[in-house]
ZADO-71650 format. One line per 8 residues: number of its first residue (from 1); their letters; for each residue x, y, z of C-alpha. Coordinates in nm, 2 decimals. Last residue first. Layout:
% residues N
NUM) A) X,Y,Z ~ ... .
//
This chain:
% residues 196
196) APPDAQRK) 3.65,-1.82,-0.17 ~ 3.28,-1.78,-0.08 ~ 3.21,-1.49,0.16 ~ 3.21,-1.58,0.52 ~ 3.07,-1.28,0.72 ~ 2.84,-1.17,0.44 ~ 2.73,-1.53,0.38 ~ 2.66,-1.57,0.75 .
188) LAMAQLAQ) 2.45,-1.25,0.74 ~ 2.24,-1.38,0.45 ~ 2.19,-1.72,0.62 ~ 2.08,-1.55,0.94 ~ 1.83,-1.33,0.74 ~ 1.70,-1.64,0.57 ~ 1.63,-1.81,0.90 ~ 1.46,-1.50,1.04 .
180) LLDPTDVD) 1.24,-1.46,0.74 ~ 1.15,-1.83,0.76 ~ 1.06,-1.78,1.13 ~ 0.85,-1.47,1.04 ~ 0.65,-1.69,0.79 ~ 0.62,-1.70,0.41 ~ 0.97,-1.56,0.36 ~ 1.08,-1.74,0.04 .
172) LICGVDTL) 1.37,-1.97,-0.03 ~ 1.35,-2.15,-0.36 ~ 1.52,-1.92,-0.62 ~ 1.74,-1.76,-0.35 ~ 1.90,-2.11,-0.32 ~ 2.10,-2.01,-0.63 ~ 2.27,-2.33,-0.77 ~ 2.08,-2.36,-1.09 .
164) PLLLAPHQ) 1.96,-2.65,-1.30 ~ 1.71,-2.55,-1.57 ~ 1.41,-2.78,-1.61 ~ 1.31,-2.69,-1.97 ~ 0.93,-2.71,-2.02 ~ 0.77,-2.88,-2.32 ~ 0.44,-2.68,-2.31 ~ 0.08,-2.74,-2.19 .
156) AIVECAGR) 0.19,-2.85,-1.84 ~ 0.36,-2.52,-1.77 ~ 0.03,-2.34,-1.85 ~ -0.16,-2.57,-1.62 ~ 0.09,-2.50,-1.34 ~ 0.05,-2.12,-1.39 ~ -0.12,-2.04,-1.06 ~ -0.48,-2.09,-0.97 .
148) DGRLSLLA) -0.52,-1.87,-0.67 ~ -0.77,-1.65,-0.85 ~ -0.76,-1.60,-1.22 ~ -0.55,-1.71,-1.52 ~ -0.68,-1.63,-1.87 ~ -0.40,-1.38,-1.95 ~ -0.14,-1.66,-1.89 ~ -0.30,-1.88,-2.14 .
140) ERCAPGFG) -0.32,-1.60,-2.40 ~ 0.05,-1.51,-2.35 ~ 0.20,-1.86,-2.35 ~ 0.34,-1.84,-2.70 ~ 0.52,-1.53,-2.60 ~ 0.76,-1.73,-2.38 ~ 0.72,-1.82,-2.02 ~ 1.00,-1.82,-1.76 .
132) VPHGRQGQ) 0.95,-1.95,-1.41 ~ 1.14,-1.72,-1.17 ~ 1.14,-1.91,-0.94 ~ 1.18,-2.26,-0.80 ~ 1.15,-2.63,-0.86 ~ 1.33,-2.84,-0.60 ~ 1.60,-3.09,-0.67 ~ 1.87,-2.88,-0.50 .
124) VVPVVVPH) 1.78,-2.59,-0.72 ~ 1.56,-2.63,-1.03 ~ 1.47,-2.33,-1.25 ~ 1.16,-2.38,-1.47 ~ 1.18,-2.26,-1.83 ~ 0.88,-2.25,-2.06 ~ 0.87,-2.19,-2.44 ~ 1.23,-2.30,-2.49 .
116) ERLAQAVA) 1.52,-2.16,-2.70 ~ 1.53,-1.79,-2.61 ~ 1.38,-1.88,-2.27 ~ 1.71,-2.02,-2.17 ~ 1.87,-1.67,-2.18 ~ 1.58,-1.53,-1.97 ~ 1.62,-1.81,-1.71 ~ 2.00,-1.75,-1.69 .
108) RLSESCIL) 1.95,-1.37,-1.67 ~ 1.72,-1.41,-1.37 ~ 1.96,-1.65,-1.20 ~ 2.25,-1.40,-1.25 ~ 2.04,-1.13,-1.08 ~ 2.04,-1.34,-0.76 ~ 1.73,-1.42,-0.55 ~ 1.81,-1.38,-0.18 .
100) PLDAPLVL) 1.50,-1.16,-0.10 ~ 1.25,-1.41,-0.24 ~ 0.92,-1.27,-0.12 ~ 0.83,-1.07,-0.44 ~ 0.71,-1.38,-0.63 ~ 0.89,-1.39,-0.97 ~ 0.72,-1.48,-1.30 ~ 0.98,-1.43,-1.58 .
92) WGGAESTA) 0.77,-1.32,-1.88 ~ 0.81,-1.34,-2.26 ~ 0.92,-1.11,-2.54 ~ 0.71,-0.83,-2.39 ~ 0.43,-0.66,-2.59 ~ 0.17,-0.76,-2.34 ~ 0.33,-0.58,-2.05 ~ 0.03,-0.46,-1.85 .
84) AVGTAIST) -0.18,-0.76,-1.96 ~ 0.11,-0.99,-1.85 ~ 0.12,-0.83,-1.51 ~ -0.26,-0.86,-1.46 ~ -0.26,-1.22,-1.57 ~ 0.02,-1.31,-1.33 ~ -0.15,-1.13,-1.04 ~ -0.49,-1.29,-1.11 .
76) GMGQEAHH) -0.32,-1.64,-1.11 ~ -0.13,-1.56,-0.79 ~ -0.44,-1.47,-0.60 ~ -0.75,-1.24,-0.60 ~ -1.09,-1.31,-0.75 ~ -1.33,-1.02,-0.80 ~ -1.07,-0.82,-0.99 ~ -1.06,-0.44,-0.96 .
68) ATAEPTVV) -0.79,-0.45,-0.69 ~ -0.53,-0.62,-0.91 ~ -0.33,-0.31,-1.00 ~ -0.38,-0.15,-0.66 ~ -0.24,-0.47,-0.49 ~ 0.08,-0.42,-0.69 ~ 0.23,-0.61,-0.99 ~ 0.58,-0.49,-1.02 .
60) HWPLGSDQ) 0.73,-0.47,-1.37 ~ 1.08,-0.55,-1.49 ~ 1.29,-0.50,-1.80 ~ 1.61,-0.70,-1.79 ~ 1.95,-0.56,-1.69 ~ 1.98,-0.82,-1.42 ~ 2.08,-0.56,-1.16 ~ 1.74,-0.40,-1.18 .
52) AAAVVHDL) 1.57,-0.73,-1.12 ~ 1.80,-0.80,-0.83 ~ 1.72,-0.45,-0.69 ~ 1.35,-0.52,-0.72 ~ 1.39,-0.84,-0.52 ~ 1.58,-0.65,-0.25 ~ 1.32,-0.38,-0.25 ~ 1.04,-0.63,-0.19 .
44) VTRTVGER) 1.22,-0.77,0.12 ~ 1.26,-0.42,0.25 ~ 1.61,-0.28,0.23 ~ 1.92,-0.29,0.46 ~ 2.25,-0.32,0.26 ~ 2.55,-0.50,0.41 ~ 2.54,-0.78,0.15 ~ 2.18,-0.85,0.23 .
36) VFPAQLKH) 2.00,-0.71,0.53 ~ 1.62,-0.74,0.54 ~ 1.35,-0.50,0.67 ~ 0.99,-0.63,0.65 ~ 0.78,-0.45,0.39 ~ 0.73,-0.75,0.17 ~ 0.62,-0.95,0.48 ~ 0.34,-0.71,0.56 .
28) QAGGAARF) 0.37,-0.61,0.92 ~ 0.38,-0.75,1.27 ~ 0.43,-1.11,1.16 ~ 0.28,-1.35,1.41 ~ 0.22,-1.67,1.21 ~ -0.11,-1.53,1.09 ~ 0.06,-1.22,0.96 ~ 0.30,-1.43,0.75 .
20) RAGAGAAL) 0.02,-1.66,0.62 ~ -0.19,-1.36,0.53 ~ 0.08,-1.20,0.31 ~ -0.20,-1.00,0.13 ~ -0.07,-1.08,-0.22 ~ -0.01,-0.80,-0.48 ~ 0.37,-0.81,-0.50 ~ 0.43,-1.04,-0.79 .
12) ILIVPAPD) 0.75,-0.92,-0.96 ~ 0.70,-0.98,-1.33 ~ 1.04,-0.98,-1.50 ~ 0.99,-0.88,-1.86 ~ 1.13,-1.09,-2.15 ~ 1.34,-0.90,-2.39 ~ 1.19,-0.78,-2.72 ~ 1.30,-0.96,-3.03 .
4) EPTM) 1.59,-0.82,-3.23 ~ 1.84,-1.07,-3.08 ~ 1.62,-1.35,-3.22 ~ 1.37,-1.56,-3.03 .
//
């Protein structure tokens, strides 16, 4: 990838039903749950969008309306729909919309590494996280994804860079109300005790 090539697009996957969150007692869709970060109250989804905006990279939200015409729903379908809508992008950063602590610096770091590698997987505290970066060479494989089959097969087809990061926002999602509460407590503690 050269400086003249198009930038990778952040694909914010927001088409899921959030069934696990509701089954665990959530009163609303998890992406619409209010969340306070750095003194600002937004929905979980809006915090992720704000991080994408702050990164300076192009971004695209995959909504339920965008995937509604597909018989099979799931992460694979969401990724394929997002790639189809941004097919001229210089790659894609696949970012589930339920990571409200994700930092814009992490998005930029994955995008930067994608200049040299076809697939980039961030690793935080030994755990693989998001966003996973895919270069243009992965376009056709990503477009063929359907249903709940995520992009693991696509990752396996390429030499992936495991990118060490320190941002726990890459690995902490809000799949259940308890997790949302734990992340909120963490965010409020960070606000009260900022790093020196």
